[in-house]
Backbone atoms as SQL, in Angstrom:
CREATE TABLE atoms (id INTEGER PRIMARY KEY, chain TEXT, resi INTEGER, resn TEXT, atom TEXT, x REAL, y REAL, z REAL);
INSERT INTO atoms VALUES
  (1, 'A', 1, 'UNK', 'N', 0.816, -1.197, 0.000),
  (2, 'A', 1, 'UNK', 'CA', 0.000, 0.000, 0.000),
  (3, 'A', 1, 'UNK', 'C', 0.857, 1.257, 0.000),
  (4, 'A', 2, 'UNK', 'N', 2.072, 1.128, 0.483),
  (5, 'A', 2, 'UNK', 'CA', 2.981, 2.281, 0.529),
  (6, 'A', 2, 'UNK', 'C', 3.207, 2.840, -0.868),
  (7, 'A', 3, 'UNK', 'N', 3.303, 1.946, -1.851),
  (8, 'A', 3, 'UNK', 'CA', 3.552, 2.392, -3.218),
  (9, 'A', 3, 'UNK', 'C', 2.391, 3.236, -3.735),
  (10, 'A', 4, 'UNK', 'N', 1.160, 2.836, -3.445),
  (11, 'A', 4, 'UNK', 'CA', -0.012, 3.596, -3.879),
  (12, 'A', 4, 'UNK', 'C', 0.005, 4.992, -3.252),
  (13, 'A', 5, 'UNK', 'N', 0.327, 5.068, -1.966),
  (14, 'A', 5, 'UNK', 'CA', 0.386, 6.371, -1.293),
  (15, 'A', 5, 'UNK', 'C', 1.476, 7.243, -1.904),
  (16, 'A', 6, 'UNK', 'N', 2.594, 6.634, -2.231),
  (17, 'A', 6, 'UNK', 'CA', 3.695, 7.372, -2.827),
  (18, 'A', 6, 'UNK', 'C', 3.286, 7.937, -4.191),
  (19, 'A', 7, 'UNK', 'N', 2.604, 7.134, -4.974),
  (20, 'A', 7, 'UNK', 'CA', 2.150, 7.591, -6.291),
  (21, 'A', 7, 'UNK', 'C', 1.142, 8.725, -6.138),
  (22, 'A', 8, 'UNK', 'N', 0.233, 8.598, -5.176),
  (23, 'A', 8, 'UNK', 'CA', -0.738, 9.663, -4.942),
  (24, 'A', 8, 'UNK', 'C', -0.044, 10.979, -4.600),
  (25, 'A', 9, 'UNK', 'N', 0.944, 10.917, -3.739),
  (26, 'A', 9, 'UNK', 'CA', 1.665, 12.130, -3.349),
  (27, 'A', 9, 'UNK', 'C', 2.416, 12.731, -4.540),
  (28, 'A', 10, 'UNK', 'N', 2.992, 11.886, -5.377),
  (29, 'A', 10, 'UNK', 'CA', 3.691, 12.384, -6.561),
  (30, 'A', 10, 'UNK', 'C', 2.720, 13.057, -7.518),
  (31, 'A', 11, 'UNK', 'N', 1.537, 12.489, -7.683),
  (32, 'A', 11, 'UNK', 'CA', 0.523, 13.092, -8.550),
  (33, 'A', 11, 'UNK', 'C', 0.098, 14.444, -7.991),
  (34, 'A', 12, 'UNK', 'N', -0.109, 14.505, -6.694),
  (35, 'A', 12, 'UNK', 'CA', -0.499, 15.771, -6.059),
  (36, 'A', 12, 'UNK', 'C', 0.577, 16.826, -6.286),
  (37, 'A', 13, 'UNK', 'N', 1.833, 16.449, -6.115),
  (38, 'A', 13, 'UNK', 'CA', 2.929, 17.395, -6.337),
  (39, 'A', 13, 'UNK', 'C', 2.965, 17.871, -7.786),
  (40, 'A', 14, 'UNK', 'N', 2.734, 16.951, -8.733),
  (41, 'A', 14, 'UNK', 'CA', 2.736, 17.335, -10.147),
  (42, 'A', 14, 'UNK', 'C', 1.599, 18.315, -10.439),
  (43, 'A', 15, 'UNK', 'N', 0.428, 18.017, -9.892),
  (44, 'A', 15, 'UNK', 'CA', -0.726, 18.881, -10.135),
  (45, 'A', 15, 'UNK', 'C', -0.504, 20.262, -9.517),
  (46, 'A', 16, 'UNK', 'N', 0.101, 20.304, -8.346),
  (47, 'A', 16, 'UNK', 'CA', 0.374, 21.589, -7.695),
  (48, 'A', 16, 'UNK', 'C', 1.327, 22.451, -8.513),
  (49, 'A', 17, 'UNK', 'N', 2.169, 21.819, -9.302),
  (50, 'A', 17, 'UNK', 'CA', 3.129, 22.591, -10.088),
  (51, 'A', 17, 'UNK', 'C', 2.539, 23.117, -11.402),
  (52, 'A', 18, 'UNK', 'N', 1.333, 22.695, -11.755),
  (53, 'A', 18, 'UNK', 'CA', 0.701, 23.123, -13.010),
  (54, 'A', 18, 'UNK', 'C', -0.017, 24.448, -12.776),
  (55, 'A', 19, 'UNK', 'N', 0.286, 25.430, -13.617),
  (56, 'A', 19, 'UNK', 'CA', -0.389, 26.721, -13.505),
  (57, 'A', 19, 'UNK', 'C', -1.313, 26.994, -14.686),
  (58, 'A', 20, 'UNK', 'N', -1.231, 26.166, -15.730),
  (59, 'A', 20, 'UNK', 'CA', -2.066, 26.332, -16.921),
  (60, 'A', 20, 'UNK', 'C', -3.491, 25.879, -16.611),
  (61, 'A', 21, 'UNK', 'N', -4.420, 26.832, -16.665),
  (62, 'A', 21, 'UNK', 'CA', -5.814, 26.546, -16.303),
  (63, 'A', 21, 'UNK', 'C', -6.436, 25.498, -17.226),
  (64, 'A', 22, 'UNK', 'N', -6.171, 25.588, -18.522),
  (65, 'A', 22, 'UNK', 'CA', -6.757, 24.615, -19.460),
  (66, 'A', 22, 'UNK', 'C', -6.279, 23.197, -19.144),
  (67, 'A', 23, 'UNK', 'N', -5.010, 23.071, -18.843),
  (68, 'A', 23, 'UNK', 'CA', -4.472, 21.749, -18.513),
  (69, 'A', 23, 'UNK', 'C', -5.095, 21.218, -17.231),
  (70, 'A', 24, 'UNK', 'N', -5.251, 22.099, -16.239),
  (71, 'A', 24, 'UNK', 'CA', -5.890, 21.683, -14.987),
  (72, 'A', 24, 'UNK', 'C', -7.339, 21.261, -15.215),
  (73, 'A', 25, 'UNK', 'N', -8.049, 21.988, -16.085),
  (74, 'A', 25, 'UNK', 'CA', -9.437, 21.630, -16.393),
  (75, 'A', 25, 'UNK', 'C', -9.501, 20.276, -17.101),
  (76, 'A', 26, 'UNK', 'N', -8.548, 20.016, -17.994),
  (77, 'A', 26, 'UNK', 'CA', -8.500, 18.708, -18.670),
  (78, 'A', 26, 'UNK', 'C', -8.272, 17.583, -17.666),
  (79, 'A', 27, 'UNK', 'N', -7.343, 17.794, -16.750),
  (80, 'A', 27, 'UNK', 'CA', -7.060, 16.784, -15.723),
  (81, 'A', 27, 'UNK', 'C', -8.284, 16.570, -14.852),
  (82, 'A', 28, 'UNK', 'N', -8.920, 17.667, -14.455),
  (83, 'A', 28, 'UNK', 'CA', -10.121, 17.583, -13.615),
  (84, 'A', 28, 'UNK', 'C', -11.224, 16.805, -14.318),
  (85, 'A', 29, 'UNK', 'N', -11.414, 17.111, -15.588),
  (86, 'A', 29, 'UNK', 'CA', -12.455, 16.431, -16.365),
  (87, 'A', 29, 'UNK', 'C', -12.155, 14.941, -16.504),
  (88, 'A', 30, 'UNK', 'N', -10.894, 14.615, -16.782),
  (89, 'A', 30, 'UNK', 'CA', -10.555, 13.203, -16.962),
  (90, 'A', 30, 'UNK', 'C', -10.675, 12.420, -15.659),
  (91, 'A', 31, 'UNK', 'N', -10.449, 13.080, -14.530),
  (92, 'A', 31, 'UNK', 'CA', -10.582, 12.398, -13.245),
  (93, 'A', 31, 'UNK', 'C', -12.045, 12.177, -12.861),
  (94, 'A', 32, 'UNK', 'N', -12.922, 13.033, -13.354),
  (95, 'A', 32, 'UNK', 'CA', -14.339, 12.897, -13.017),
  (96, 'A', 32, 'UNK', 'C', -15.059, 11.874, -13.877),
  (97, 'A', 33, 'UNK', 'N', -14.565, 11.632, -15.080),
  (98, 'A', 33, 'UNK', 'CA', -15.224, 10.661, -15.950),
  (99, 'A', 33, 'UNK', 'C', -14.805, 9.253, -15.552),
  (100, 'A', 34, 'UNK', 'N', -15.749, 8.348, -15.669),
  (101, 'A', 34, 'UNK', 'CA', -15.470, 6.952, -15.335),
  (102, 'A', 34, 'UNK', 'C', -14.592, 6.352, -16.421),
  (103, 'A', 35, 'UNK', 'N', -13.478, 5.745, -16.032),
  (104, 'A', 35, 'UNK', 'CA', -12.604, 5.161, -17.056),
  (105, 'A', 35, 'UNK', 'C', -13.304, 4.034, -17.799),
  (106, 'A', 36, 'UNK', 'N', -13.086, 4.016, -19.116),
  (107, 'A', 36, 'UNK', 'CA', -13.687, 2.964, -19.934),
  (108, 'A', 36, 'UNK', 'C', -12.828, 1.716, -19.848),
  (109, 'A', 37, 'UNK', 'N', -13.495, 0.585, -19.747),
  (110, 'A', 37, 'UNK', 'CA', -12.767, -0.673, -19.745),
  (111, 'A', 37, 'UNK', 'C', -12.375, -0.988, -21.183),
  (112, 'A', 38, 'UNK', 'N', -11.084, -1.171, -21.387),
  (113, 'A', 38, 'UNK', 'CA', -10.605, -1.480, -22.721),
  (114, 'A', 38, 'UNK', 'C', -10.964, -2.915, -23.076),
  (115, 'A', 39, 'UNK', 'N', -11.357, -3.131, -24.332),
  (116, 'A', 39, 'UNK', 'CA', -11.668, -4.511, -24.717),
  (117, 'A', 39, 'UNK', 'C', -10.402, -5.355, -24.676),
  (118, 'A', 40, 'UNK', 'N', -10.572, -6.591, -24.271),
  (119, 'A', 40, 'UNK', 'CA', -9.406, -7.468, -24.215),
  (120, 'A', 40, 'UNK', 'C', -9.008, -7.858, -25.634),
  (121, 'A', 41, 'UNK', 'N', -7.726, -8.023, -25.861),
  (122, 'A', 41, 'UNK', 'CA', -7.288, -8.450, -27.193),
  (123, 'A', 41, 'UNK', 'C', -7.913, -9.791, -27.565),
  (124, 'A', 42, 'UNK', 'N', -8.133, -10.007, -28.839),
  (125, 'A', 42, 'UNK', 'CA', -8.820, -11.214, -29.315),
  (126, 'A', 42, 'UNK', 'C', -8.108, -12.487, -28.882),
  (127, 'A', 43, 'UNK', 'N', -6.776, -12.450, -28.813),
  (128, 'A', 43, 'UNK', 'CA', -6.064, -13.676, -28.457),
  (129, 'A', 43, 'UNK', 'C', -6.359, -14.108, -27.027),
  (130, 'A', 44, 'UNK', 'N', -6.731, -13.159, -26.159),
  (131, 'A', 44, 'UNK', 'CA', -7.013, -13.523, -24.772),
  (132, 'A', 44, 'UNK', 'C', -8.274, -14.391, -24.657),
  (133, 'A', 45, 'UNK', 'N', -9.169, -14.269, -25.628),
  (134, 'A', 45, 'UNK', 'CA', -10.382, -15.078, -25.610),
  (135, 'A', 45, 'UNK', 'C', -10.058, -16.555, -25.841),
  (136, 'A', 46, 'UNK', 'N', -8.936, -16.828, -26.465),
  (137, 'A', 46, 'UNK', 'CA', -8.552, -18.210, -26.761),
  (138, 'A', 46, 'UNK', 'C', -7.805, -18.874, -25.611),
  (139, 'A', 47, 'UNK', 'N', -7.433, -18.115, -24.610),
  (140, 'A', 47, 'UNK', 'CA', -6.671, -18.669, -23.497),
  (141, 'A', 47, 'UNK', 'C', -7.594, -19.483, -22.598),
  (142, 'A', 48, 'UNK', 'N', -7.185, -20.699, -22.314),
  (143, 'A', 48, 'UNK', 'CA', -7.956, -21.568, -21.430),
  (144, 'A', 48, 'UNK', 'C', -7.039, -22.113, -20.350),
  (145, 'A', 49, 'UNK', 'N', -7.643, -22.723, -19.354),
  (146, 'A', 49, 'UNK', 'CA', -6.860, -23.310, -18.282),
  (147, 'A', 49, 'UNK', 'C', -6.126, -24.548, -18.788),
  (148, 'A', 50, 'UNK', 'N', -4.989, -24.801, -18.188),
  (149, 'A', 50, 'UNK', 'CA', -4.219, -25.994, -18.535),
  (150, 'A', 50, 'UNK', 'C', -4.923, -27.207, -17.936),
  (151, 'A', 51, 'UNK', 'N', -5.126, -28.218, -18.783),
  (152, 'A', 51, 'UNK', 'CA', -5.782, -29.441, -18.325),
  (153, 'A', 51, 'UNK', 'C', -4.838, -30.610, -18.529),
  (154, 'A', 52, 'UNK', 'N', -4.906, -31.541, -17.640),
  (155, 'A', 52, 'UNK', 'CA', -4.076, -32.736, -17.802),
  (156, 'A', 52, 'UNK', 'C', -4.973, -33.912, -18.172),
  (157, 'A', 53, 'UNK', 'N', -4.378, -34.910, -18.787),
  (158, 'A', 53, 'UNK', 'CA', -5.123, -36.110, -19.153),
  (159, 'A', 53, 'UNK', 'C', -6.007, -35.936, -20.371),
  (160, 'A', 54, 'UNK', 'N', -5.726, -34.937, -21.192),
  (161, 'A', 54, 'UNK', 'CA', -6.525, -34.690, -22.390),
  (162, 'A', 54, 'UNK', 'C', -5.748, -35.216, -23.587),
  (163, 'A', 55, 'UNK', 'N', -6.440, -35.936, -24.442),
  (164, 'A', 55, 'UNK', 'CA', -5.767, -36.466, -25.627),
  (165, 'A', 55, 'UNK', 'C', -5.707, -35.396, -26.718),
  (166, 'A', 56, 'UNK', 'N', -4.825, -35.632, -27.659),
  (167, 'A', 56, 'UNK', 'CA', -4.682, -34.714, -28.788),
  (168, 'A', 56, 'UNK', 'C', -5.999, -34.591, -29.547),
  (169, 'A', 57, 'UNK', 'N', -6.671, -35.709, -29.753),
  (170, 'A', 57, 'UNK', 'CA', -7.946, -35.707, -30.484),
  (171, 'A', 57, 'UNK', 'C', -9.002, -34.896, -29.737),
  (172, 'A', 58, 'UNK', 'N', -9.051, -35.030, -28.402),
  (173, 'A', 58, 'UNK', 'CA', -10.012, -34.254, -27.616),
  (174, 'A', 58, 'UNK', 'C', -9.729, -32.756, -27.741),
  (175, 'A', 59, 'UNK', 'N', -8.445, -32.416, -27.722),
  (176, 'A', 59, 'UNK', 'CA', -8.078, -31.001, -27.836),
  (177, 'A', 59, 'UNK', 'C', -8.473, -30.445, -29.202),
  (178, 'A', 60, 'UNK', 'N', -8.240, -31.213, -30.257),
  (179, 'A', 60, 'UNK', 'CA', -8.649, -30.769, -31.591),
  (180, 'A', 60, 'UNK', 'C', -10.158, -30.578, -31.657),
  (181, 'A', 61, 'UNK', 'N', -10.897, -31.483, -31.032),
  (182, 'A', 61, 'UNK', 'CA', -12.353, -31.386, -31.017),
  (183, 'A', 61, 'UNK', 'C', -12.807, -30.145, -30.256),
  (184, 'A', 62, 'UNK', 'N', -12.171, -29.878, -29.116),
  (185, 'A', 62, 'UNK', 'CA', -12.527, -28.699, -28.316),
  (186, 'A', 62, 'UNK', 'C', -12.259, -27.403, -29.058),
  (187, 'A', 63, 'UNK', 'N', -11.232, -27.408, -29.891),
  (188, 'A', 63, 'UNK', 'CA', -10.878, -26.201, -30.626),
  (189, 'A', 63, 'UNK', 'C', -11.644, -26.066, -31.940),
  (190, 'A', 64, 'UNK', 'N', -12.474, -27.060, -32.239),
  (191, 'A', 64, 'UNK', 'CA', -13.231, -27.082, -33.494),
  (192, 'A', 64, 'UNK', 'C', -12.283, -26.948, -34.692),
  (193, 'A', 65, 'UNK', 'N', -11.161, -27.646, -34.598),
  (194, 'A', 65, 'UNK', 'CA', -10.136, -27.608, -35.630),
  (195, 'A', 65, 'UNK', 'C', -10.628, -28.290, -36.888),
  (196, 'A', 66, 'UNK', 'N', -10.491, -27.592, -38.005),
  (197, 'A', 66, 'UNK', 'CA', -10.839, -28.168, -39.300),
  (198, 'A', 66, 'UNK', 'C', -9.627, -27.988, -40.201),
  (199, 'A', 67, 'UNK', 'N', -8.961, -29.093, -40.556),
  (200, 'A', 67, 'UNK', 'CA', -7.768, -28.961, -41.398),
  (201, 'A', 67, 'UNK', 'C', -8.144, -28.548, -42.817),
  (202, 'A', 68, 'UNK', 'N', -7.227, -27.841, -43.477),
  (203, 'A', 68, 'UNK', 'CA', -7.417, -27.522, -44.891),
  (204, 'A', 68, 'UNK', 'C', -6.168, -27.965, -45.637),
  (205, 'A', 69, 'UNK', 'N', -6.353, -28.201, -46.915),
  (206, 'A', 69, 'UNK', 'CA', -5.226, -28.642, -47.741),
  (207, 'A', 69, 'UNK', 'C', -4.432, -27.429, -48.205),
  (208, 'A', 70, 'UNK', 'N', -3.259, -27.714, -48.728),
  (209, 'A', 70, 'UNK', 'CA', -2.416, -26.649, -49.272),
  (210, 'A', 70, 'UNK', 'C', -3.142, -25.932, -50.404),
  (211, 'A', 71, 'UNK', 'N', -3.861, -26.680, -51.231),
  (212, 'A', 71, 'UNK', 'CA', -4.588, -26.074, -52.350),
  (213, 'A', 71, 'UNK', 'C', -5.691, -25.153, -51.853),
  (214, 'A', 72, 'UNK', 'N', -6.399, -25.566, -50.796),
  (215, 'A', 72, 'UNK', 'CA', -7.442, -24.710, -50.226),
  (216, 'A', 72, 'UNK', 'C', -6.830, -23.419, -49.664),
  (217, 'A', 73, 'UNK', 'N', -5.709, -23.579, -48.968),
  (218, 'A', 73, 'UNK', 'CA', -5.022, -22.408, -48.434),
  (219, 'A', 73, 'UNK', 'C', -4.586, -21.478, -49.564),
  (220, 'A', 74, 'UNK', 'N', -4.041, -22.067, -50.627),
  (221, 'A', 74, 'UNK', 'CA', -3.604, -21.281, -51.776),
  (222, 'A', 74, 'UNK', 'C', -4.745, -20.510, -52.410),
  (223, 'A', 75, 'UNK', 'N', -5.914, -21.144, -52.504),
  (224, 'A', 75, 'UNK', 'CA', -7.078, -20.478, -53.087),
  (225, 'A', 75, 'UNK', 'C', -7.502, -19.280, -52.235),
  (226, 'A', 76, 'UNK', 'N', -7.439, -19.434, -50.918),
  (227, 'A', 76, 'UNK', 'CA', -7.781, -18.323, -50.019),
  (228, 'A', 76, 'UNK', 'C', -6.750, -17.204, -50.161),
  (229, 'A', 77, 'UNK', 'N', -5.481, -17.583, -50.204),
  (230, 'A', 77, 'UNK', 'CA', -4.407, -16.595, -50.294),
  (231, 'A', 77, 'UNK', 'C', -4.467, -15.827, -51.614),
  (232, 'A', 78, 'UNK', 'N', -4.887, -16.493, -52.683),
  (233, 'A', 78, 'UNK', 'CA', -4.974, -15.831, -53.991),
  (234, 'A', 78, 'UNK', 'C', -6.003, -14.701, -53.980),
  (235, 'A', 79, 'UNK', 'N', -7.015, -14.793, -53.130),
  (236, 'A', 79, 'UNK', 'CA', -8.078, -13.780, -53.074),
  (237, 'A', 79, 'UNK', 'C', -7.645, -12.510, -52.346),
  (238, 'A', 80, 'UNK', 'N', -6.535, -12.578, -51.629),
  (239, 'A', 80, 'UNK', 'CA', -6.074, -11.423, -50.862),
  (240, 'A', 80, 'UNK', 'C', -5.513, -10.377, -51.819),
  (241, 'A', 81, 'UNK', 'N', -5.977, -9.148, -51.643),
  (242, 'A', 81, 'UNK', 'CA', -5.500, -8.050, -52.466),
  (243, 'A', 81, 'UNK', 'C', -4.307, -7.398, -51.772),
  (244, 'A', 82, 'UNK', 'N', -3.106, -7.732, -52.200),
  (245, 'A', 82, 'UNK', 'CA', -1.902, -7.181, -51.591),
  (246, 'A', 82, 'UNK', 'C', -1.661, -5.777, -52.122),
  (247, 'A', 83, 'UNK', 'N', -1.220, -4.885, -51.253),
  (248, 'A', 83, 'UNK', 'CA', -0.908, -3.524, -51.673),
  (249, 'A', 83, 'UNK', 'C', 0.442, -3.457, -52.374),
  (250, 'A', 84, 'UNK', 'N', 1.310, -4.415, -52.082),
  (251, 'A', 84, 'UNK', 'CA', 2.643, -4.445, -52.673),
  (252, 'A', 84, 'UNK', 'C', 2.894, -5.814, -53.273),
  (253, 'A', 85, 'UNK', 'N', 3.773, -5.852, -54.244),
  (254, 'A', 85, 'UNK', 'CA', 4.109, -7.140, -54.845),
  (255, 'A', 85, 'UNK', 'C', 5.032, -7.918, -53.919),
  (256, 'A', 86, 'UNK', 'N', 5.136, -9.202, -54.181),
  (257, 'A', 86, 'UNK', 'CA', 6.034, -10.050, -53.386),
  (258, 'A', 86, 'UNK', 'C', 7.475, -9.558, -53.535),
  (259, 'A', 87, 'UNK', 'N', 7.845, -9.134, -54.739),
  (260, 'A', 87, 'UNK', 'CA', 9.211, -8.621, -54.954),
  (261, 'A', 87, 'UNK', 'C', 9.466, -7.377, -54.102),
  (262, 'A', 88, 'UNK', 'N', 8.475, -6.485, -53.995),
  (263, 'A', 88, 'UNK', 'CA', 8.629, -5.286, -53.151),
  (264, 'A', 88, 'UNK', 'C', 8.805, -5.674, -51.680),
  (265, 'A', 89, 'UNK', 'N', 8.015, -6.632, -51.228),
  (266, 'A', 89, 'UNK', 'CA', 8.094, -7.049, -49.833),
  (267, 'A', 89, 'UNK', 'C', 9.443, -7.715, -49.540),
  (268, 'A', 90, 'UNK', 'N', 9.923, -8.535, -50.480),
  (269, 'A', 90, 'UNK', 'CA', 11.219, -9.182, -50.290),
  (270, 'A', 90, 'UNK', 'C', 12.359, -8.173, -50.352),
  (271, 'A', 91, 'UNK', 'N', 12.199, -7.138, -51.116),
  (272, 'A', 91, 'UNK', 'CA', 13.255, -6.118, -51.216),
  (273, 'A', 91, 'UNK', 'C', 13.427, -5.387, -49.886),
  (274, 'A', 92, 'UNK', 'N', 12.355, -5.278, -49.124),
  (275, 'A', 92, 'UNK', 'CA', 12.435, -4.610, -47.814),
  (276, 'A', 92, 'UNK', 'C', 13.313, -5.407, -46.872),
  (277, 'A', 93, 'UNK', 'N', 13.300, -6.730, -47.027),
  (278, 'A', 93, 'UNK', 'CA', 14.115, -7.570, -46.155),
  (279, 'A', 93, 'UNK', 'C', 15.566, -7.366, -46.469);
């Protein structure tokens, strides 16, 4: 808890040193508004608890895994509209 008190005191000292009224009004306004909860990144939705005794097949079933062939992948990739050519992208490397 000491760290929280220390941070509070540092914030108070910083605010006391501000003389710009507009900046103080912005700080006041931001402190009065309820902070918005940021949406969690999409990858966090895929995180699950570690389980033991689960077979590979069960895990694939739980993930609703559907394999695709190289040709299917190629067909999907062909539909992508790239902004740059492959040669341009390789030249960057």
